[in-house]
ZAMARGU-4260 file (C-alpha; in steps of 0.2 Angstrom, whole numbers, plus 5000, padded with zeros to 4 digits):
<rodrens>
0) 5705/4726/5852 | 5705/4736/5836 | 5704/4755/5838 | 5687/4762/5832 | 5695/4778/5827
5) 5707/4769/5816 | 5692/4759/5808 | 5681/4774/5805 | 5696/4783/5798 | 5693/4773/5781
10) 5674/4773/5782 | 5672/4781/5765 | 5683/4768/5756 | 5675/4754/5766 | 5657/4760/5762
15) 5660/4761/5744 | 5669/4744/5743 | 5655/4736/5754 | 5641/4743/5743 | 5650/4736/5727
20) 5653/4719/5735 | 5635/4719/5740 | 5628/4722/5723 | 5640/4708/5716 | 5635/4696/5730
25) 5616/4696/5727 | 5616/4686/5711 | 5630/4675/5717 | 5621/4671/5733 | 5605/4667/5723
30) 5614/4655/5712 | 5623/4646/5727 | 5606/4644/5736 | 5598/4636/5721 | 5613/4624/5719
35) 5612/4620/5738 | 5593/4618/5737 | 5591/4631/5751 | 5578/4645/5750 | 5586/4661/5743
40) 5580/4672/5758 | 5588/4660/5770 | 5605/4662/5760 | 5603/4681/5761 | 5599/4680/5780
45) 5615/4670/5782 | 5626/4682/5772 | 5620/4697/5782 | 5622/4688/5799 | 5639/4682/5794
50) 5645/4699/5788 | 5640/4707/5805 | 5648/4694/5816 | 5664/4695/5805 | 5665/4713/5809
55) 5662/4711/5828 | 5675/4697/5829 | 5687/4708/5819 | 5686/4721/5833 | 5694/4709/5845
60) 5703/4695/5835 | 5705/4700/5817 | 5708/4685/5805 | 5710/4694/5788 | 5706/4712/5785
65) 5696/4713/5769 | 5688/4696/5767 | 5669/4696/5765 | 5660/4680/5772 | 5645/4672/5765
70) 5638/4656/5758 | 5652/4647/5747 | 5649/4640/5730 | 5661/4625/5734 | 5650/4620/5749
75) 5633/4621/5739 | 5633/4603/5733 | 5638/4597/5750 | 5623/4606/5758 | 5612/4599/5745
80) 5619/4581/5749 | 5615/4585/5768 | 5597/4589/5763 | 5594/4574/5753 | 5602/4563/5767
85) 5595/4570/5783 | 5580/4580/5777 | 5579/4599/5777 | 5572/4599/5795 | 5588/4591/5802
90) 5600/4603/5793 | 5600/4616/5808 | 5606/4602/5820 | 5619/4595/5807 | 5626/4613/5805
95) 5626/4614/5824 | 5637/4599/5824 | 5648/4606/5811 | 5650/4623/5820 | 5654/4613/5836
100) 5668/4603/5827 | 5674/4620/5820 | 5674/4627/5838 | 5685/4613/5844 | 5697/4615/5829
105) 5698/4634/5834 | 5701/4630/5852 | 5715/4617/5849 | 5722/4624/5833 | 5717/4608/5824
110) 5717/4617/5807 | 5736/4613/5805 | 5732/4594/5808 | 5718/4594/5796 | 5729/4602/5782
115) 5741/4587/5785 | 5727/4574/5784 | 5719/4581/5768 | 5733/4588/5757 | 5727/4605/5749
120) 5729/4597/5731 | 5716/4585/5735 | 5705/4599/5741 | 5708/4608/5724 | 5703/4591/5716
125) 5687/4591/5727 | 5683/4609/5722 | 5685/4604/5704 | 5673/4590/5705 | 5661/4602/5714
130) 5664/4615/5701 | 5659/4603/5687 | 5643/4599/5697 | 5639/4617/5698 | 5642/4620/5680
135) 5631/4606/5674 | 5617/4611/5686 | 5616/4628/5678 | 5619/4624/5660 | 5601/4622/5657
140) 5598/4640/5663 | 5607/4645/5647 | 5594/4639/5635 | 5578/4637/5646 | 5562/4646/5639
145) 5545/4651/5646 | 5535/4643/5632 | 5539/4625/5627 | 5534/4619/5610 | 5535/4602/5601
150) 5550/4609/5592 | 5565/4610/5604 | 5574/4624/5594 | 5561/4637/5591 | 5563/4656/5589
155) 5562/4659/5608 | 5575/4647/5612 | 5586/4653/5598 | 5585/4671/5606 | 5589/4664/5623
160) 5604/4654/5616 | 5610/4670/5607 | 5608/4681/5623 | 5618/4667/5633 | 5632/4666/5621
165) 5634/4684/5618 | 5633/4688/5637 | 5644/4674/5642 | 5658/4681/5630 | 5655/4698/5636
170) 5656/4692/5654 | 5673/4684/5651 | 5679/4699/5642 | 5674/4711/5656 | 5681/4699/5670
175) 5698/4698/5661 | 5698/4717/5659 | 5692/4722/5676 | 5697/4708/5688 | 5712/4718/5695
180) 5703/4735/5695 | 5684/4732/5698 | 5679/4713/5698 | 5661/4717/5702 | 5659/4725/5684
185) 5655/4709/5674 | 5642/4704/5687 | 5633/4721/5688 | 5633/4724/5669 | 5627/4706/5665
190) 5614/4707/5678 | 5607/4724/5674 | 5607/4721/5655 | 5598/4705/5657 | 5584/4713/5668
195) 5582/4727/5655 | 5581/4714/5641 | 5568/4705/5651 | 5556/4720/5649 | 5555/4718/5630
200) 5557/4699/5628 | 5549/4684/5638 | 5563/4676/5648 | 5562/4663/5663 | 5565/4672/5679
205) 5570/4667/5696 | 5556/4662/5708 | 5558/4668/5726 | 5549/4659/5740 | 5544/4670/5755
210) 5553/4663/5770 | 5551/4674/5785 | 5565/4676/5797 | 5560/4664/5812 | 5570/4659/5827
215) 5569/4641/5833 | 5581/4629/5843 | 5592/4618/5831 | 5585/4601/5837 | 5586/4585/5828
220) 5570/4576/5821 | 5570/4557/5823 | 5552/4554/5823 | 5548/4537/5817 | 5565/4530/5819
225) 5569/4515/5829 | 5584/4516/5842 | 5596/4507/5830 | 5591/4518/5815 | 5592/4533/5826
230) 5610/4529/5832 | 5615/4526/5814 | 5608/4542/5808 | 5617/4551/5822 | 5634/4543/5817
235) 5630/4548/5799 | 5627/4566/5805 | 5643/4567/5814 | 5653/4560/5800 | 5645/4572/5788
240) 5648/4587/5800 | 5666/4583/5801 | 5668/4582/5782 | 5658/4599/5780 | 5668/4607/5794
245) 5685/4601/5787 | 5681/4607/5769 | 5675/4624/5777 | 5691/4626/5787 | 5703/4621/5772
250) 5694/4633/5761 | 5695/4647/5774 | 5714/4644/5776 | 5716/4644/5757 | 5706/4660/5756
255) 5717/4669/5769 | 5732/4665/5759 | 5724/4674/5744 | 5717/4688/5754 | 5735/4691/5761
260) 5742/4693/5744 | 5729/4706/5739 | 5729/4716/5755 | 5735/4733/5751 | 5744/4735/5768
265) 5752/4717/5767 | 5744/4712/5784 | 5746/4695/5790 | 5730/4684/5791 | 5727/4674/5806
270) 5717/4658/5801 | 5713/4653/5819 | 5705/4670/5822 | 5695/4668/5805 | 5689/4651/5812
275) 5682/4660/5827 | 5671/4671/5816 | 5666/4655/5806 | 5660/4645/5820 | 5651/4659/5829
280) 5642/4663/5813 | 5637/4645/5810 | 5630/4642/5827 | 5620/4658/5826 | 5614/4653/5809
285) 5607/4637/5816 | 5594/4646/5825 | 5586/4653/5809 | 5589/4638/5798 | 5604/4647/5790
290) 5618/4639/5780 | 5637/4638/5783 | 5649/4652/5778 | 5667/4657/5775 | 5676/4671/5767
295) 5674/4666/5749 | 5686/4672/5736 | 5674/4680/5724 | 5667/4692/5737 | 5683/4694/5746
300) 5692/4699/5730 | 5679/4711/5725 | 5679/4719/5742 | 5698/4721/5742 | 5700/4727/5725
305) 5686/4739/5727 | 5696/4748/5741 | 5691/4740/5757 | 5703/4743/5772 | 5694/4735/5786
310) 5680/4723/5790 | 5669/4738/5792 | 5665/4735/5773 | 5656/4719/5778 | 5643/4730/5787
315) 5639/4739/5771 | 5638/4723/5761 | 5626/4717/5774 | 5615/4733/5772 | 5614/4731/5753
320) 5608/4713/5755 | 5596/4719/5768 | 5587/4729/5755 | 5583/4713/5745 | 5577/4705/5761
325) 5564/4720/5763 | 5560/4720/5745 | 5562/4702/5739 | 5552/4706/5723 | 5567/4714/5716
330) 5575/4697/5714 | 5560/4691/5703 | 5566/4702/5689 | 5582/4692/5687 | 5582/4681/5671
335) 5588/4663/5673 | 5601/4665/5659 | 5611/4679/5668 | 5612/4668/5684 | 5617/4653/5673
340) 5631/4663/5666 | 5638/4668/5683 | 5636/4651/5690 | 5643/4641/5675 | 5658/4653/5675
345) 5660/4651/5694 | 5660/4632/5692 | 5673/4633/5677 | 5685/4644/5688 | 5684/4630/5702
350) 5689/4617/5688 | 5702/4628/5681 | 5711/4631/5698 | 5717/4613/5697 | 5730/4619/5685
355) 5739/4627/5700 | 5743/4610/5706 | 5755/4607/5692 | 5769/4615/5702 | 5768/4602/5715
360) 5772/4587/5703 | 5763/4574/5693 | 5758/4564/5708 | 5749/4579/5715 | 5741/4583/5699
365) 5735/4565/5695 | 5728/4563/5713 | 5719/4580/5711 | 5711/4574/5695 | 5706/4557/5702
370) 5698/4566/5717 | 5688/4578/5705 | 5682/4563/5695 | 5677/4553/5710 | 5668/4568/5718
375) 5658/4571/5702 | 5654/4553/5699 | 5652/4545/5717 | 5648/4560/5727 | 5657/4572/5738
380) 5659/4562/5754 | 5662/4545/5746 | 5674/4553/5733 | 5685/4561/5746 | 5686/4546/5757
385) 5690/4535/5742 | 5704/4546/5736 | 5711/4548/5754 | 5712/4529/5756 | 5720/4528/5739
390) 5733/4541/5744 | 5737/4532/5760 | 5739/4515/5751 | 5751/4523/5738 | 5761/4531/5751
395) 5763/4515/5761 | 5768/4505/5745 | 5781/4518/5740 | 5789/4519/5758 | 5789/4499/5758
400) 5798/4499/5742 | 5811/4512/5749 | 5815/4498/5762 | 5805/4507/5777 | 5799/4495/5790
405) 5781/4496/5797 | 5788/4505/5813 | 5797/4518/5802 | 5782/4521/5792 | 5771/4523/5808
410) 5784/4535/5814 | 5784/4546/5798 | 5765/4546/5799 | 5765/4552/5817 | 5778/4565/5813
415) 5768/4572/5799 | 5756/4580/5812 | 5770/4590/5820 | 5770/4609/5816 | 5786/4608/5806
420) 5781/4593/5797 | 5790/4589/5781 | 5781/4584/5765 | 5780/4565/5762 | 5794/4555/5754
425) 5783/4552/5739 | 5778/4570/5736 | 5796/4576/5738 | 5803/4563/5726 | 5789/4567/5714
430) 5792/4586/5715 | 5811/4584/5712 | 5808/4574/5696 | 5795/4586/5689 | 5803/4598/5677
435) 5788/4610/5678 | 5792/4614/5697 | 5803/4629/5698 | 5821/4627/5704 | 5818/4639/5718
440) 5804/4628/5725 | 5815/4613/5725 | 5829/4623/5733 | 5819/4628/5747 | 5811/4611/5750
445) 5828/4602/5750 | 5837/4614/5761 | 5822/4614/5774 | 5822/4595/5773 | 5842/4594/5774
450) 5841/4583/5759 | 5859/4584/5754 | 5858/4572/5739 | 5842/4580/5731 | 5850/4597/5734
455) 5866/4592/5724 | 5855/4587/5709 | 5850/4605/5707 | 5868/4611/5703 | 5878/4609/5687
460) 5894/4600/5689 | 5904/4616/5686 | 5892/4628/5696 | 5899/4643/5705 | 5892/4647/5723
465) 5896/4664/5731 | 5889/4662/5749 | 5884/4677/5760 | 5895/4672/5775 | 5911/4667/5766
470) 5925/4677/5757 | 5928/4662/5746 | 5920/4658/5729 | 5916/4640/5728 | 5918/4631/5711
475) 5911/4614/5706 | 5897/4603/5713 | 5909/4593/5724 | 5915/4608/5733 | 5898/4615/5734
480) 5893/4599/5742 | 5906/4600/5755 | 5900/4618/5759 | 5882/4612/5761 | 5887/4597/5772
485) 5895/4610/5784 | 5880/4621/5782 | 5868/4607/5787 | 5878/4604/5803 | 5869/4620/5810
490) 5854/4616/5820 | 5837/4618/5812 | 5842/4628/5797 | 5827/4634/5788 | 5825/4645/5772
495) 5810/4655/5767 | 5809/4663/5750 | 5802/4680/5748 | 5800/4693/5734 | 5806/4685/5718
500) 5808/4691/5700 | 5813/4681/5685 | 5820/4685/5668 | 5825/4675/5653 | 5838/4678/5641
505) 5838/4665/5627 | 5840/4648/5636 | 5846/4656/5652 | 5834/4661/5667 | 5839/4672/5681
510) 5830/4672/5697 | 5833/4687/5709 | 5825/4691/5726 | 5827/4689/5745 | 5825/4675/5757
515) 5826/4673/5775 | 5838/4661/5783 | 5835/4655/5801 | 5847/4643/5811 | 5852/4639/5829
520) 5870/4642/5835 | 5873/4633/5851 | 5855/4634/5856 | 5854/4653/5851 | 5842/4657/5837
525) 5849/4668/5822 | 5841/4674/5806 | 5847/4684/5792 | 5838/4692/5777 | 5849/4688/5761
530) 5848/4695/5743 | 5851/4681/5730 | 5853/4679/5711 | 5852/4662/5704 | 5857/4658/5685
535) 5848/4643/5678 | 5852/4634/5662 | 5845/4617/5656 | 5836/4615/5673 | 5853/4616/5683
540) 5860/4630/5693 | 5876/4637/5686 | 5878/4652/5697 | 5871/4655/5714 | 5876/4671/5723
545) 5869/4678/5740 | 5874/4693/5751 | 5867/4700/5767 | 5854/4713/5764 | 5859/4730/5771
550) 5850/4739/5786 | 5841/4723/5791 | 5835/4721/5809 | 5837/4703/5814 | 5822/4704/5825
555) 5811/4710/5811 | 5798/4698/5803 | 5796/4700/5785 | 5778/4705/5781 | 5773/4692/5769
560) 5780/4678/5758 | 5775/4678/5740 | 5770/4662/5731 | 5782/4656/5717 | 5768/4654/5704
565) 5779/4655/5688 | 5784/4639/5678 | 5803/4635/5677
</rodrens>
């Protein structure tokens, strides 16, 4: 259990960060509610409840340390789909099914299997499709007016369009300028400016429905359905709940990776503990008709950058939102165009994130793009299922062309669910052939897969290798190959790359940093932290030097791996 004295040691920093995050979360939550077709007040109830539960579970089983839960933009169209399919009255029961699935995933650590079934680049594609849906939904907010006339482009609309364009440019400028210092600044400035302008010029504003906080059992409503129809409806609900729960879990895992990198103390996030907070919050939300939640990146980034140290900040964020619950009339001063700017930009960010898939090869990028298009055109559920089926067929055809038998393919499929599962053969081959994937990514992948042939393709014919555990300098690809053959004879050799810096001099690139080498020697585990420098020219390693880092305790675990996000 977390020490309360330790938590309240940073109460001032957490209070300030939580208040800033709360101010930023208000317009974002309003926009997500409109997209998901949930009442705005219900969204506020959900975020407040999730924030309090997140703090309570943090005391016993911390997931991440500075994330802020709430309704997620990426799930808004999914929730809207559920309302259209099952009716709003059945959503508490559907979310109860979702939370139950998430509880099972938490209990049996299924999140690692889900990530194998649905590659994260397909999730990026799905979110890109959802982002396009969000952007298209809120684009009309940028030109909507209070008084329609026979002429579409009248003076009132010209003013709204001018305000939207100027404010959108200002929002992007502020976001780029303050995203690493105070990411809430653009949200606060655009919102306050729009509210002030609305006092002097007629602008369409947000309409708030008064939805009182009421408790009720999350029971299904099947009145009027015959038994076969009822059974079909239940099956649809279960399938939808599994899809919603899976997306929720994957988004949380991805958020944890990002939150880890931002954490000022480099604390390791436990995704399984994060799932505990999610499913408890989701089950609780079903009793007041609430929405699903997770630690969204927008709120979590704001909370972290604003100086949060612990989840106590979530309590202060919940208190800020509670003000708008007690005084909902405050939200009715928010002009639509300001909300449109925030949500269109949120949708664009989800679309732009697909560019991160480039480092995983053309196959991953193409499949992510196909997934995005299918999700936007055919629907979230149908699009995801279609692209998963396409992915499976392509994998099967590729392995058959490699001469794999059906039995071998089935074995590869079963092994993909192991904790130390390798990437599929198709993905590995595509990554190795993709020039935009950094050499270090390829080096780590080939060593961890003991892929001798692919590893040798990374070295120049006259490359030089200076290994850490040898007094000899090895010259030439052939000799380097003999070294790695002996190297792979060690049991379960694994390489994890950590802090990396890169420099370019003319047409030569130099990567330096540290990596952790693990292996078994006659059944006994060993590990060493090594410093390395790799000189790369024309996409080939020409010099590879490594040496043991001084004063390293072999039992120490390095705090955090850093993603290789630059382009080779």
